[in-house]
Phi, psi and omega in degrees: 000153181294143171270333178226156181289133176299323187277309188246351179071016177290166179285133178257124181249166181235074175276175170269131185222166169262142188235133170274129189225119178273128176236095191065232183268005185257128170272123179244139171253125179247124184267161179050044180268141178263073177276164166269133180232129173297124180289340184270304192248350175086003177304137181255143178234138180233140173289158176305316184293321182290317181297315180303317177298319175298317174296320178296318173299320179295328183260008178265100182296147177083004187266354183300136174269340177200172177231145179237156174246127181240136180280140176249121179243149175251127181285130169214122179310138185292000000 
């Protein structure tokens, strides 16, 4: 994993996190993912193995451990 962020050069750490993952038009939240996260700007980095597993989970129907309801808002200038 990267030691420093490509964008801001901040320190990249490897906590366990929840990740929002789009699979086509479907938003999936994948919990307990081990990404690298920049402590300064929040950019996330994934190893190829972790990303492949997230793809596998996202396209597997019936694997959800819970469901959320999310509000969708449309921006319009005042």
